[in-house]
DSSP file (Angstrom, degrees, kcal/mol; ACC not computed):
  #  RESIDUE AA STRUCTURE BP1 BP2  ACC     N-H-->O    O-->H-N    N-H-->O    O-->H-N    TCO  KAPPA ALPHA  PHI   PSI    X-CA   Y-CA   Z-CA
    1    1 A X    >         0   0    0      0, 0.0     3,-0.7     0, 0.0     0, 0.0   0.000 360.0 360.0 360.0 -43.2 -169.7   75.9   35.8
    2    2 A X  T 3   +     0   0    0      1,-0.2     0, 0.0    18,-0.0     0, 0.0   0.792 360.0  52.1 -70.9 -25.9 -165.9   76.1   36.2
    3    3 A X  T 3  S+     0   0    0      2,-0.1    -1,-0.2     3,-0.0     3,-0.1   0.570  85.4 107.6 -87.0  -8.6 -165.7   72.9   38.4
    4    4 A X  S <  S-     0   0    0     -3,-0.7     2,-0.0     1,-0.1     0, 0.0  -0.355  82.6 -95.1 -70.3 150.8 -167.7   70.8   35.9
    5    5 A X        -     0   0    0     15,-0.1    16,-2.7     1,-0.1     2,-0.2  -0.320  41.5-125.0 -65.1 148.2 -165.8   68.1   34.0
    6    6 A X  B     -A   20   0A   0     14,-0.3    14,-0.2     1,-0.1    12,-0.1  -0.568  10.9-121.3 -96.2 158.4 -164.6   69.1   30.6
    7    7 A X        -     0   0    0     12,-2.5    11,-0.1    -2,-0.2    -1,-0.1   0.972  28.1-167.0 -64.0 -59.3 -165.3   67.3   27.3
    8    8 A X        +     0   0    0      9,-1.7    -1,-0.1     1,-0.3    10,-0.1   0.439  30.7 145.7  85.0  -1.4 -161.7   66.6   26.3
    9    9 A X        -     0   0    0      7,-0.1     8,-2.6     1,-0.1     2,-0.4  -0.370  57.4-103.8 -66.4 150.2 -162.5   65.6   22.7
   10   10 A X  B     -B   16   0B   0      6,-0.2     6,-0.2     2,-0.0    -1,-0.1  -0.614  36.4-150.7 -78.8 131.2 -159.8   66.6   20.2
   11   11 A X    >   -     0   0    0      4,-3.0     3,-1.7    -2,-0.4    -1,-0.0  -0.309  34.8 -89.4 -91.7-179.9 -160.8   69.6   18.1
   12   12 A X  T 3  S+     0   0    0      1,-0.3    -1,-0.1     2,-0.1    -2,-0.0   0.818 127.4  52.5 -62.5 -31.6 -159.6   70.3   14.5
   13   13 A X  T 3  S-     0   0    0      2,-0.1    -1,-0.3     1,-0.0     3,-0.1   0.456 119.8-108.5 -86.2   2.3 -156.6   72.2   15.7
   14   14 A X  S <  S+     0   0    0     -3,-1.7    -2,-0.1     1,-0.3     2,-0.1   0.324  80.1 121.8  93.1  -8.0 -155.5   69.3   17.9
   15   15 A X  S    S-     0   0    0      1,-0.1    -4,-3.0    -5,-0.1    -1,-0.3  -0.393  70.0 -95.8 -83.2 165.2 -156.3   70.9   21.2
   16   16 A X  B     -B   10   0B   0     -6,-0.2    -6,-0.2    -2,-0.1     2,-0.2  -0.572  40.6-106.4 -80.1 144.1 -158.8   69.4   23.8
   17   17 A X        -     0   0    0     -8,-2.6    -9,-1.7    -2,-0.2    -1,-0.1  -0.504  25.7-161.2 -68.1 134.8 -162.4   70.7   23.8
   18   18 A X        +     0   0    0     -2,-0.2    -1,-0.1   -11,-0.1     2,-0.1   0.305  50.1 117.1-103.2   8.2 -162.9   73.0   26.7
   19   19 A X  S    S-     0   0    0      1,-0.1   -12,-2.5   -13,-0.1   -11,-0.2  -0.444  75.4 -98.3 -74.4 150.4 -166.7   72.8   26.8
   20   20 A X  B     -A    6   0A   0    -14,-0.2     9,-0.4    -2,-0.1   -14,-0.3  -0.427  41.2-109.7 -68.9 143.3 -168.4   71.3   29.8
   21   21 A X        -     0   0    0    -16,-2.7     7,-0.3     7,-0.2     3,-0.1  -0.373  36.9-101.3 -69.4 150.3 -169.4   67.6   29.5
   22   22 A X    >   -     0   0    0      5,-2.6     3,-2.3     1,-0.2     2,-0.1  -0.315  55.4 -75.8 -68.2 157.4 -173.2   66.8   29.3
   23   23 A X  T 3  S+     0   0    0      1,-0.3    -1,-0.2    -3,-0.1     3,-0.1  -0.345 118.5   1.6 -59.5 124.1 -174.8   65.6   32.5
   24   24 A X  T 3  S+     0   0    0      1,-0.3    -1,-0.3    -2,-0.1     2,-0.3   0.568 117.3  97.3  76.5   8.9 -173.8   61.9   33.1
   25   25 A X  S <  S-     0   0    0     -3,-2.3    -1,-0.3     2,-0.1     8,-0.1  -0.779  70.4-137.6-124.0 168.2 -171.6   61.9   29.9
   26   26 A X  S    S+     0   0    0     -2,-0.3     2,-0.3    -3,-0.1     7,-0.1   0.540  85.6  58.3 -99.9 -10.5 -168.0   62.3   29.2
   27   27 A X  S    S-     0   0    0      5,-0.1    -5,-2.6     1,-0.1    -2,-0.1  -0.807  83.3-110.6-120.4 160.3 -168.4   64.5   26.1
   28   28 A X    > > -     0   0    0     -7,-0.3     5,-2.8    -2,-0.3     3,-0.8  -0.214  42.6 -94.8 -78.7 176.1 -170.1   67.8   25.5
   29   29 A X  G > 5S+     0   0    0     -9,-0.4     3,-0.5     4,-0.3     5,-0.5   0.764 125.0  52.9 -65.5 -24.6 -173.2   68.2   23.4
   30   30 A X  G 3 5S+     0   0    0      1,-0.2    -1,-0.2     2,-0.1    -3,-0.0   0.685 110.7  46.0 -84.5 -18.1 -171.2   69.0   20.3
   31   31 A X  G < 5S-     0   0    0     -3,-0.8    -1,-0.2     6,-0.0    -2,-0.2   0.008 134.6 -67.7-117.1  28.8 -169.0   65.8   20.6
   32   32 A X  T < 5S+     0   0    0     -3,-0.5    -3,-0.2    -5,-0.1     5,-0.2   0.496 101.7 109.3 109.1   3.9 -171.6   63.2   21.3
   33   33 A X      < +     0   0    0     -5,-2.8    -4,-0.3    -8,-0.1    -3,-0.1   0.648  57.0  94.6 -86.2 -13.7 -172.9   63.9   24.8
   34   34 A X  S >  S-     0   0    0     -5,-0.5     3,-1.4    -6,-0.4     2,-0.0  -0.401  89.9 -90.8 -76.3 154.1 -176.4   65.0   23.5
   35   35 A X  T 3  S+     0   0    0      1,-0.3    -1,-0.1    -2,-0.1     3,-0.1  -0.348 108.6   8.3 -62.9 143.5 -179.3   62.6   23.4
   36   36 A X  T 3  S+     0   0    0      1,-0.2    -1,-0.3    -3,-0.1     2,-0.2   0.745  94.9 144.0  56.6  28.4 -179.7   60.7   20.1
   37   37 A X    <   +     0   0    0     -3,-1.4    -1,-0.2    -5,-0.2     2,-0.1  -0.605  35.6  43.2 -92.0 159.9 -176.4   62.1   18.8
   38   38 A X  S    S-     0   0    0     -2,-0.2     2,-0.1    -3,-0.1    -6,-0.0  -0.419  99.5 -31.3 100.8-178.4 -174.0   60.0   16.6
   39   39 A X        -     0   0    0     -2,-0.1     3,-0.1     1,-0.1     4,-0.0  -0.375  68.9-103.6 -73.5 150.5 -174.6   57.8   13.7
   40   40 A X        -     0   0    0      1,-0.1    -1,-0.1    -2,-0.1     4,-0.1  -0.288  49.5 -81.6 -68.9 161.3 -177.8   55.7   13.4
   41   41 A X  S    S+     0   0    0      2,-0.1    -1,-0.1     3,-0.0     3,-0.1  -0.351 101.6  21.2 -63.2 141.7 -177.8   52.0   14.2
   42   42 A X  S    S-     0   0    0      1,-0.1     2,-0.7    -3,-0.1     3,-0.1   0.073  92.0 -93.8  80.4 160.4 -176.6   49.9   11.4
   43   43 A X    >   +     0   0    0      1,-0.1     3,-1.2    -4,-0.0    -1,-0.1  -0.854  36.5 177.1-117.2  96.2 -174.4   51.2    8.5
   44   44 A X  G >  S+     0   0    0     -2,-0.7     3,-0.9     1,-0.2    -1,-0.1   0.700  79.8  63.9 -69.5 -19.3 -176.6   52.2    5.6
   45   45 A X  G 3  S+     0   0    0      1,-0.2    -1,-0.2    -3,-0.1    -2,-0.0   0.649  91.5  65.6 -77.8 -13.9 -173.5   53.3    3.7
   46   46 A X  G <   +     0   0    0     -3,-1.2    -1,-0.2     2,-0.1    -2,-0.1   0.279  68.5 132.0 -94.0  12.1 -172.1   49.8    3.6
   47   47 A X    <   -     0   0    0     -3,-0.9     2,-0.2     1,-0.1    -3,-0.0  -0.395  65.5-107.1 -64.6 141.8 -174.8   48.4    1.4
   48   48 A X        -     0   0    0      1,-0.1    -1,-0.1     2,-0.1    -2,-0.1  -0.471  29.8-173.4 -75.1 137.4 -173.4   46.4   -1.4
   49   49 A X        -     0   0    0     -2,-0.2    -1,-0.1    -3,-0.1    -2,-0.1   0.482  43.0-117.3-107.2  -7.5 -173.5   48.0   -4.9
   50   50 A X  S >  S+     0   0    0      1,-0.0     3,-0.8     2,-0.0     6,-0.2   0.415  80.7 117.7  91.5  -1.8 -172.3   44.9   -6.7
   51   51 A X  T 3  S+     0   0    0      1,-0.2    -3,-0.0     5,-0.1    -1,-0.0   0.841  83.8  34.5 -69.5 -32.0 -169.1   46.5   -8.1
   52   52 A X  T 3  S+     0   0    0      4,-0.1    -1,-0.2     5,-0.0     2,-0.1   0.098  85.8 124.9-113.1  22.3 -166.8   44.1   -6.3
   53   53 A X  S <> S-     0   0    0     -3,-0.8     4,-2.3     1,-0.1     5,-0.2  -0.426  74.8-110.8 -73.4 159.4 -168.8   40.9   -6.3
   54   54 A X  H  > S+     0   0    0      1,-0.2     4,-2.2     2,-0.2     5,-0.2   0.850 117.9  53.9 -62.8 -33.6 -167.1   37.9   -7.8
   55   55 A X  H  > S+     0   0    0      2,-0.2     4,-2.2     1,-0.2    -1,-0.2   0.922 109.7  46.5 -65.6 -43.5 -169.4   37.9  -10.8
   56   56 A X  H  > S+     0   0    0     -6,-0.2     4,-2.2     2,-0.2    -2,-0.2   0.889 112.5  50.0 -67.3 -38.8 -168.6   41.6  -11.6
   57   57 A X  H  X S+     0   0    0     -4,-2.3     4,-2.1     2,-0.2    -1,-0.2   0.919 111.6  48.5 -64.8 -43.5 -164.9   41.0  -11.2
   58   58 A X  H  X S+     0   0    0     -4,-2.2     4,-2.2    -5,-0.2    -2,-0.2   0.885 110.2  52.1 -64.1 -38.8 -165.0   38.0  -13.5
   59   59 A X  H  X S+     0   0    0     -4,-2.2     4,-2.1     2,-0.2    -1,-0.2   0.908 109.8  48.3 -65.1 -41.6 -167.0   39.9  -16.1
   60   60 A X  H  X S+     0   0    0     -4,-2.2     4,-2.2     1,-0.2    -1,-0.2   0.881 110.2  52.3 -65.7 -37.0 -164.5   42.7  -16.1
   61   61 A X  H  X S+     0   0    0     -4,-2.1     4,-2.4     2,-0.2    -2,-0.2   0.905 108.7  50.2 -65.0 -41.2 -161.6   40.2  -16.5
   62   62 A X  H  X S+     0   0    0     -4,-2.2     4,-2.4     1,-0.2    -2,-0.2   0.904 110.9  49.2 -62.9 -41.3 -163.4   38.6  -19.5
   63   63 A X  H  X S+     0   0    0     -4,-2.1     4,-2.4     2,-0.2    -1,-0.2   0.891 110.3  51.2 -65.1 -38.7 -163.8   42.0  -21.1
   64   64 A X  H  X S+     0   0    0     -4,-2.2     4,-2.2     2,-0.2    -2,-0.2   0.912 111.0  47.5 -64.7 -42.7 -160.1   42.8  -20.5
   65   65 A X  H  X S+     0   0    0     -4,-2.4     4,-2.4     2,-0.2    -2,-0.2   0.916 111.6  50.9 -64.2 -43.3 -159.0   39.6  -22.1
   66   66 A X  H  X S+     0   0    0     -4,-2.4     4,-2.1     1,-0.2    -2,-0.2   0.905 111.1  48.0 -61.5 -42.5 -161.3   40.2  -25.1
   67   67 A X  H  X S+     0   0    0     -4,-2.4     4,-2.2     2,-0.2    -1,-0.2   0.884 110.5  51.6 -65.9 -38.8 -159.9   43.7  -25.6
   68   68 A X  H  X S+     0   0    0     -4,-2.2     4,-2.2     2,-0.2    -2,-0.2   0.916 110.5  48.6 -63.6 -42.5 -156.4   42.4  -25.3
   69   69 A X  H  X S+     0   0    0     -4,-2.4     4,-2.2     1,-0.2    -2,-0.2   0.892 110.5  51.2 -64.4 -39.1 -157.1   39.8  -28.0
   70   70 A X  H  X S+     0   0    0     -4,-2.1     4,-2.2     2,-0.2    -1,-0.2   0.893 109.8  49.8 -66.4 -38.4 -158.7   42.4  -30.2
   71   71 A X  H  X S+     0   0    0     -4,-2.2     4,-2.2     2,-0.2    -2,-0.2   0.904 109.9  50.7 -66.3 -40.7 -155.6   44.6  -29.9
   72   72 A X  H  X S+     0   0    0     -4,-2.2     4,-1.9     1,-0.2    -2,-0.2   0.915 110.1  50.2 -61.5 -42.3 -153.3   41.8  -30.7
   73   73 A X  H  X S+     0   0    0     -4,-2.2     4,-1.7     1,-0.2    -2,-0.2   0.902 110.1  50.0 -63.5 -41.7 -155.4   41.0  -33.8
   74   74 A X  H  X S+     0   0    0     -4,-2.2     4,-1.0     1,-0.2    -1,-0.2   0.876 108.6  52.8 -65.1 -36.6 -155.3   44.6  -34.9
   75   75 A X  H  < S+     0   0    0     -4,-2.2     3,-0.3     1,-0.2    -1,-0.2   0.875 108.9  49.8 -66.5 -36.1 -151.5   44.7  -34.5
   76   76 A X  H  < S+     0   0    0     -4,-1.9    -1,-0.2     1,-0.2    -2,-0.2   0.837 107.3  54.9 -69.6 -33.3 -151.1   41.6  -36.7
   77   77 A X  H  <        0   0    0     -4,-1.7    -1,-0.2     1,-0.2    -2,-0.2   0.702 360.0 360.0 -74.9 -19.7 -153.3   43.1  -39.4
   78   78 A X     <        0   0    0     -4,-1.0    -1,-0.2    -3,-0.3    -2,-0.1   0.478 360.0 360.0 -79.5 360.0 -151.2   46.2  -39.7
């Protein structure tokens, strides 16, 4: 056990993990050496929500211009 290779991943306090690495891996079971560990294939979090599409940006710009014009008109009426 003492002669087995160590994980070496950085822990929260900045020190190296001292747990033994999983068989045939460079990391321990807690830092990615376990089977099927890690993020799933593909990035489901990166799906587009439409907030930054060119159409949405143009629509927000039109609304901003319309609001600016309305404020200018209100200032002239006072």
